[in-house]
GUZAVEX-626924 format. One record per residue: x, y, z of N, C-alpha, C, O in turn; residue in three letters. Coordinates in nm, 4 decimals, padded with zeros to 6 digits. Layout:
% GUZAVEX-626924
X; Y; Z; X; Y; Z; X; Y; Z; X; Y; Z; ala
...
% end
This chain:
% GUZAVEX-626924
01.1756; 02.2066; 00.5104; 01.2640; 02.0884; 00.5571; 01.2087; 02.0182; 00.6725; 01.0950; 01.9762; 00.6506; met
01.2451; 01.9978; 00.7650; 01.1655; 01.9239; 00.8863; 01.2114; 01.9869; 01.0111; 01.3223; 02.0404; 01.0139; phe
01.1437; 01.9852; 01.1029; 01.1642; 02.0311; 01.2533; 01.1533; 01.9115; 01.3524; 01.0660; 01.8248; 01.3472; gln
01.2511; 01.9186; 01.4406; 01.2240; 01.8253; 01.5514; 01.1151; 01.8863; 01.6547; 01.1083; 02.0031; 01.6927; phe
01.0422; 01.7911; 01.6860; 00.9270; 01.8107; 01.8050; 00.9830; 01.9018; 01.9247; 01.1004; 01.8818; 01.9560; pro
00.9239; 01.9823; 01.9823; 00.9480; 02.0639; 02.0977; 00.9583; 01.9512; 02.2207; 00.8791; 01.8618; 02.2504; ala
01.0648; 01.9831; 02.2711; 01.1186; 01.8985; 02.3990; 01.0298; 01.9296; 02.5083; 00.9892; 02.0442; 02.5274; glu
00.9907; 01.8070; 02.5984; 00.8916; 01.8211; 02.6832; 00.9820; 01.8957; 02.8097; 01.1037; 01.8933; 02.8278; pro
00.8843; 01.9562; 02.8820; 00.9397; 02.0456; 02.9835; 00.9967; 01.9303; 03.1045; 00.9180; 01.8537; 03.1600; asp
01.1170; 01.9318; 03.1288; 01.1712; 01.8142; 03.2188; 01.1183; 01.8254; 03.3659; 01.1250; 01.7303; 03.4438; ala
01.0635; 01.9520; 03.4007; 00.9944; 01.9765; 03.5509; 00.8410; 01.9394; 03.5440; 00.7750; 01.9516; 03.6472; gln
00.7889; 01.9008; 03.4440; 00.6501; 01.8987; 03.4062; 00.6030; 01.7459; 03.4677; 00.4875; 01.7178; 03.4995; ala
00.7133; 01.6599; 03.4761; 00.6703; 01.5171; 03.5083; 00.7696; 01.4721; 03.6360; 00.8886; 01.4958; 03.6565; ser
00.6892; 01.4118; 03.6981; 00.7269; 01.3224; 03.8675; 00.7573; 01.2128; 03.8208; 00.8515; 01.1689; 03.8869; thr
00.7233; 01.1327; 03.7288; 00.7317; 00.9837; 03.6958; 00.8557; 00.9599; 03.6503; 00.9111; 01.0145; 03.5549; val
00.9110; 00.8496; 03.7449; 01.0398; 00.7983; 03.6969; 01.0480; 00.7519; 03.5644; 00.9566; 00.6814; 03.5214; ser
01.1369; 00.7790; 03.4985; 01.1828; 00.7147; 03.3502; 01.1954; 00.5951; 03.3427; 01.1674; 00.5337; 03.2398; his
01.2509; 00.5248; 03.4769; 01.2745; 00.3850; 03.4750; 01.1596; 00.2867; 03.4788; 01.1769; 00.1687; 03.4483; ser
01.0427; 00.3347; 03.5160; 00.9245; 00.2669; 03.5376; 00.8231; 00.2965; 03.4324; 00.7241; 00.2235; 03.4287; thr
00.8350; 00.3995; 03.3411; 00.7553; 00.4363; 03.2515; 00.8106; 00.4481; 03.1067; 00.9317; 00.4675; 03.0966; ser
00.7444; 00.4398; 03.0058; 00.7842; 00.4221; 02.8617; 00.8394; 00.5471; 02.8430; 00.7927; 00.6445; 02.9019; pro
00.9614; 00.5585; 02.7453; 00.9951; 00.6825; 02.7308; 01.0175; 00.7137; 02.5462; 01.0440; 00.6166; 02.4753; arg
01.0053; 00.8390; 02.4899; 01.0070; 00.8415; 02.3572; 01.1555; 00.8713; 02.3252; 01.2317; 00.9282; 02.4033; arg
01.1860; 00.8294; 02.2097; 01.3058; 00.8299; 02.1306; 01.2810; 00.8489; 02.0105; 01.1909; 00.7915; 01.9493; asp
01.3735; 00.9480; 01.9542; 01.3861; 00.9773; 01.8259; 01.4522; 00.8895; 01.7245; 01.5676; 00.8541; 01.7484; arg
01.4013; 00.8546; 01.6280; 01.4555; 00.7898; 01.4972; 01.4385; 00.8693; 01.3861; 01.3495; 00.9539; 01.3767; ile
01.5308; 00.8422; 01.2915; 01.5449; 00.9083; 01.1367; 01.5335; 00.7955; 01.0464; 01.6160; 00.7042; 01.0510; arg
01.4428; 00.7958; 00.9696; 01.4278; 00.7090; 00.8484; 01.4964; 00.8104; 00.7043; 01.4696; 00.9278; 00.6784; his
01.5849; 00.7216; 00.6335; 01.6639; 00.7777; 00.5245; 01.6075; 00.6983; 00.4044; 01.6152; 00.5758; 00.4142; leu
01.5532; 00.7484; 00.2953; 01.5149; 00.6803; 00.1666; 01.6261; 00.7438; 00.0654; 01.6651; 00.8602; 00.0562; ile
01.6653; 00.6218; -00.0105; 01.7574; 00.6693; -00.1061; 01.6785; 00.5976; -00.2400; 01.6114; 00.4945; -00.2350; phe
01.7053; 00.6810; -00.3609; 01.6408; 00.6192; -00.4914; 01.6402; 00.7109; -00.5881; 01.6967; 00.8185; -00.5686; gly
01.5824; 00.6859; -00.6965; 01.5442; 00.7826; -00.7934; 01.4337; 00.8634; -00.7246; 01.3672; 00.8194; -00.6308; thr
01.4180; 00.9981; -00.7844; 01.3043; 01.1015; -00.7376; 01.1860; 01.0252; -00.7263; 01.1204; 01.0272; -00.6222; leu
01.1516; 00.9546; -00.8297; 01.0137; 00.9099; -00.8590; 00.9975; 00.7746; -00.7478; 00.8879; 00.7294; -00.7146; glu
01.1009; 00.7335; -00.7097; 01.1092; 00.5816; -00.6074; 01.0850; 00.6666; -00.5028; 00.9887; 00.6268; -00.4371; ala
01.1436; 00.7885; -00.4521; 01.1530; 00.8462; -00.3227; 01.0176; 00.9018; -00.3065; 00.9612; 00.8853; -00.1983; val
00.9591; 00.9659; -00.4017; 00.8098; 01.0190; -00.3706; 00.7169; 00.9150; -00.3594; 00.6347; 00.9167; -00.2678; asn
00.7210; 00.8077; -00.4573; 00.6285; 00.7014; -00.4214; 00.6403; 00.6344; -00.2812; 00.5468; 00.5824; -00.2203; met
00.7548; 00.6427; -00.2441; 00.7630; 00.5689; -00.0870; 00.7090; 00.6699; 00.0096; 00.6419; 00.6241; 00.1021; thr
00.7237; 00.7768; 00.0050; 00.6651; 00.8785; 00.0924; 00.5115; 00.8747; 00.0866; 00.4480; 00.8832; 00.1917; ile
00.4530; 00.8631; -00.0249; 00.3212; 00.8364; -00.0575; 00.2694; 00.6993; 00.0163; 00.1609; 00.6958; 00.0744; lys
00.3436; 00.6049; 00.0094; 00.3125; 00.4677; 00.0707; 00.3125; 00.4953; 00.2037; 00.2117; 00.4723; 00.2705; ile
00.4129; 00.5423; 00.2528; 00.4212; 00.5699; 00.4142; 00.3012; 00.6419; 00.4827; 00.2673; 00.6246; 00.5998; gln
00.2398; 00.7283; 00.3892; 00.1163; 00.8233; 00.4183; 00.0127; 00.7398; 00.4141; -00.0641; 00.7384; 00.5103; his
-00.0084; 00.6595; 00.3093; -00.1513; 00.5483; 00.2962; -00.1245; 00.4551; 00.4042; -00.2234; 00.4183; 00.4677; lys
-00.0085; 00.4083; 00.4389; 00.0103; 00.3241; 00.5846; -00.0253; 00.3862; 00.6855; -00.0438; 00.3184; 00.7865; gln
-00.0438; 00.5133; 00.6924; -00.0428; 00.5960; 00.8282; 00.0538; 00.6142; 00.9015; 00.0335; 00.6524; 01.0168; gly
00.1751; 00.5936; 00.8580; 00.3110; 00.6048; 00.9163; 00.3687; 00.7688; 00.9202; 00.4129; 00.8260; 01.0198; tyr
00.3590; 00.8074; 00.8261; 00.4014; 00.9497; 00.8254; 00.3404; 01.0567; 00.7104; 00.3362; 01.0275; 00.5908; ala
00.3007; 01.1664; 00.7574; 00.2484; 01.2425; 00.6455; 00.3398; 01.3174; 00.5729; 00.4310; 01.3734; 00.6337; glu
00.3282; 01.3289; 00.4324; 00.4166; 01.3769; 00.3531; 00.4952; 01.5156; 00.3799; 00.6102; 01.5336; 00.3397; pro
00.4260; 01.6052; 00.4473; 00.4824; 01.7291; 00.5114; 00.5863; 01.6811; 00.6121; 00.6748; 01.7634; 00.6353; asn
00.5943; 01.5568; 00.6811; 00.6862; 01.5507; 00.7632; 00.8094; 01.5238; 00.7103; 00.9124; 01.5479; 00.7734; asp
00.8088; 01.4699; 00.5867; 00.9703; 01.4271; 00.5094; 01.0367; 01.5620; 00.4709; 00.9664; 01.6598; 00.4457; trp
01.1534; 01.5665; 00.4670; 01.2313; 01.6810; 00.3973; 01.1995; 01.6691; 00.2630; 01.1527; 01.5673; 00.2120; ser
01.2229; 01.7654; 00.2094; 01.2031; 01.8028; 00.0584; 01.3202; 01.6844; -00.0037; 01.4263; 01.6685; 00.0567; asp
01.2919; 01.6143; -00.1148; 01.3965; 01.5147; -00.1652; 01.5190; 01.6121; -00.2225; 01.4927; 01.7193; -00.2771; pro
01.6358; 01.5712; -00.2073; 01.7447; 01.6332; -00.2304; 01.8548; 01.5350; -00.3194; 01.8613; 01.4173; -00.2838; met
01.9330; 01.5753; -00.4229; 01.9889; 01.5018; -00.4907; 02.1489; 01.4536; -00.4022; 02.2023; 01.5376; -00.3298; pro
02.1956; 01.3490; -00.4150; 02.3077; 01.3048; -00.3648; 02.4133; 01.3383; -00.4055; 02.5107; 01.3443; -00.3305; thr
02.4190; 01.3680; -00.5332; 02.5388; 01.4093; -00.6092; 02.5786; 01.2852; -00.7011; 02.6565; 01.2959; -00.7958; gly
02.5196; 01.1717; -00.6649; 02.5128; 01.0389; -00.7705; 02.4296; 01.0385; -00.8923; 02.3161; 01.0723; -00.8588; arg
02.4353; 01.0177; -01.0045; 02.3447; 01.0005; -01.1132; 02.2292; 00.9611; -01.0883; 02.2121; 00.8394; -01.0801; pro
02.1069; 01.0589; -01.0673; 01.9516; 00.9814; -01.0640; 01.9471; 00.9322; -00.9369; 01.8626; 00.8456; -00.9143; asn
02.0246; 00.9708; -00.8420; 01.9878; 00.9335; -00.6820; 01.9483; 01.0737; -00.6114; 02.0020; 01.1831; -00.6284; glu
01.8557; 01.0450; -00.5400; 01.7841; 01.1377; -00.4227; 01.7799; 01.0736; -00.3066; 01.7967; 00.9522; -00.2953; trp
01.7488; 01.1808; -00.1802; 01.7289; 01.1077; -00.0587; 01.6415; 01.2198; -00.0106; 01.6313; 01.3328; -00.0583; phe
01.5652; 01.1542; 00.1189; 01.4543; 01.2406; 00.1836; 01.4799; 01.1664; 00.3246; 01.5182; 01.0504; 00.3398; ala
01.4529; 01.2504; 00.4122; 01.4574; 01.2030; 00.5651; 01.3314; 01.2355; 00.6506; 01.2674; 01.3356; 00.6183; ile
01.2935; 01.1686; 00.7456; 01.1963; 01.1880; 00.8234; 01.2348; 01.1562; 00.9693; 01.3189; 01.0688; 00.9907; val
01.1753; 01.2251; 01.0728; 01.2246; 01.1940; 01.2188; 01.0868; 01.1715; 01.2669; 00.9929; 01.2463; 01.2394; thr
01.0780; 01.0590; 01.3441; 00.9786; 00.9939; 01.4200; 01.0093; 00.9722; 01.5813; 01.1233; 00.9470; 01.6204; lys
00.9157; 00.9822; 01.6558; 00.9043; 00.9477; 01.7726; 00.8683; 00.8061; 01.8155; 00.7552; 00.7689; 01.7840; gln
00.9353; 00.7326; 01.8730; 00.8808; 00.5991; 01.9127; 00.8859; 00.5896; 02.0591; 00.9614; 00.6633; 02.1225; val
00.7942; 00.4850; 02.1292; 00.7826; 00.4538; 02.2741; 00.9031; 00.3618; 02.2823; 00.9372; 00.3012; 02.1807; leu
00.9636; 00.3483; 02.3850; 01.0469; 00.2515; 02.4564; 00.9990; 00.2125; 02.5660; 00.9727; 00.2964; 02.6523; ile
00.9792; 00.0914; 02.5857; 00.9305; 00.0195; 02.7124; 01.0212; -00.0156; 02.8123; 00.9820; -00.0732; 02.9138; asp
% end
């Protein structure tokens, strides 16, 4: 599965959050056939966006031939 990145130490920074960028977490979910999910994970890797090991293992949704995977990323918010 995946793990959330460690939370930064709140006392380590004295910079005001209102004047500096902050990091927020987002999650991407992909749904499709197992082949399509695996192909999308490989494409994201080739584009330099997410490592294959960052994604959860594909899991069945309960619908015929449908699977999903999830990845959590951090983005900078200005």
